[in-house]
C-alpha positions in Angstrom: 0.1 0.0 0.2 0.9 3.4 -0.7 2.8 5.8 2.1 3.0 9.5 1.4 1.8 12.8 2.0 -1.9 12.2 3.8 -1.5 8.5 5.2 -4.6 6.1 5.1 -7.0 8.8 2.0 -3.4 8.7 0.0 -4.0 4.3 0.7 -7.6 4.5 0.0 -7.1 6.5 -3.3 -3.8 5.1 -4.5 -5.7 1.2 -3.9 -9.0 3.0 -6.3 -6.5 4.6 -8.6 -3.9 2.2 -9.5 -6.1 -0.8 -11.4 -7.7 2.4 -13.5 -4.4 3.3 -14.8 -3.1 0.4 -15.3 -5.1 -0.2 -17.2 -4.8 3.2 -19.9 -1.8 1.6 -20.0 -0.1 3.7 -17.3 1.9 3.4 -14.4 0.8 5.3 -11.4 3.9 7.0 -9.9 2.2 8.3 -6.6 -0.6 9.9 -4.7 -0.3 13.5 -2.6 -3.4 15.2 -0.6 -1.2 18.1 0.6 -3.3 21.1 2.5 -1.2 25.0 0.2 -2.4 27.7 2.2 -6.4 27.7 2.2 -6.5 24.9 -0.7 -6.8 21.0 -0.6 -4.8 18.9 -3.5 -5.2 15.4 -4.1 -2.6 15.3 -6.4 -2.4 11.4 -8.5 1.0 11.5 -10.4 1.0 8.9 -13.6 4.4 7.9 -15.8 4.7 5.8 -18.8 8.5 4.8 -20.6 7.9 7.4 -23.3 6.1 10.0 -21.2 2.9 11.8 -20.2 1.0 14.0 -22.2 -1.8 16.2 -21.2 -4.4 13.1 -23.2 -3.2 11.0 -20.3 -3.8 13.1 -17.9 -6.8 14.2 -19.0 -8.0 10.4 -19.5 -7.4 9.4 -16.5 -8.4 12.4 -14.5 -12.0 11.1 -16.7 -11.8 7.6 -15.9 -11.5 8.0 -12.0 -13.6 11.3 -11.2 -16.9 9.2 -10.6 -15.1 6.5 -8.5 -13.0 9.2 -6.1 -16.9 11.0 -5.8 -18.5 7.2 -5.4 -15.2 6.3 -2.4 -15.6 9.8 -1.1 -12.1 9.1 1.2 -11.8 13.0 1.4 -14.4 15.1 3.7 -13.1 18.5 2.6 -13.1 20.1 -0.9 -10.8 19.5 -2.9 -8.9 19.8 -6.4 -7.7 16.7 -8.4 -4.9 17.2 -10.4 -3.6 14.6 -13.0 0.4 14.9 -14.0 3.5 13.6 -15.0 6.5 12.9 -12.1 8.2 15.4 -14.3 11.9 15.1 -15.8 13.3 15.4 -12.9 10.8 13.0 -10.4 10.7 13.1 -7.3 11.9 9.4 -5.8 9.8 8.6 -3.1 8.7 5.0 -3.1 11.0 1.9 -2.5 10.5 1.0 -5.4 11.2 4.3 -7.2 14.6 4.1 -5.7 15.2 0.0 -6.5 13.9 1.1 -9.9 16.8 3.8 -10.5 20.0 2.1 -8.9 22.5 3.4 -11.1 21.2 7.5 -12.5 22.4 10.3 -10.8 20.3 12.0 -8.6 20.2 15.3 -6.3 19.4 15.4 -2.8 18.0 18.3 -0.8 18.9 17.5 3.2 16.8 18.1 5.9 19.8 19.4 7.5 23.3 20.1 6.8 25.6 17.4 6.4 28.9 18.3 7.7 31.8 18.9 4.9 28.4 18.9 2.3 25.7 21.0 2.8 22.4 20.7 2.3 22.6 20.0 -1.2 24.3 17.4 -3.1 24.6 15.3 -6.5 25.5 11.8 -7.2 24.7 8.2 -8.1 22.6 6.3 -7.2 24.3 3.8 -5.8 22.1 1.2 -3.1 18.4 1.5 -1.6 18.0 -0.8 1.4 15.5 -0.8 4.5 15.1 3.3 3.6 18.8 3.7 3.4 20.4 5.4 0.5 23.5 5.9 -0.4 25.0 8.1 -3.0 28.2 8.0 -4.7 29.7 11.8 -6.1 30.5 12.1 -9.0 34.2 11.5 -8.9 33.6 7.7 -7.9 35.7 8.6 -4.4 33.2 9.1 -1.5 29.8 8.3 -1.2 27.2 9.3 1.3 24.5 7.1 3.0 21.2 8.5 4.9 18.1 7.7 5.3 15.1 8.5 3.5 13.4 10.0 5.8 16.1 12.8 6.5 15.9 13.9 3.7 13.6 16.9 1.9 13.6 15.2 -2.0 15.9 12.7 -3.7 15.2 13.5 -7.1 16.6 12.4 -10.6 19.1 14.5 -12.7 18.4 14.2 -16.5 20.7 17.3 -16.7 24.3 16.6 -15.0 
């Protein structure tokens, strides 16, 4: 089950959306329920190897809208957004890290790391039980940290 921002709500929405999204030939990347200012957003991130189009987002939005209304997992008013995780996609779930071992990543830590600072880049070398290991681009140094200590880990497609 999905564990992301929004807890139980996210798990319910994930369970509802995943078969619908896969039925449209796409992959469910992430689900987030967030409050930004006075507004609440349910964000459903979709993916496919050749990239996501606006038509894909529209198709998923239409396909999940009525089932979401029927499930009614959110008691407050919210805005549904269906989108791509983007080029610099954030790695969130365990399977994201496993899939992108060897990829270039950018990391922003919640607190500075001595001698490195808050932000650094390198290759995702390993991921196990919530521990992320990133090797710098020189291949000489690596840093291991708990995923929850990072503000984000994103693919670095521009390295």
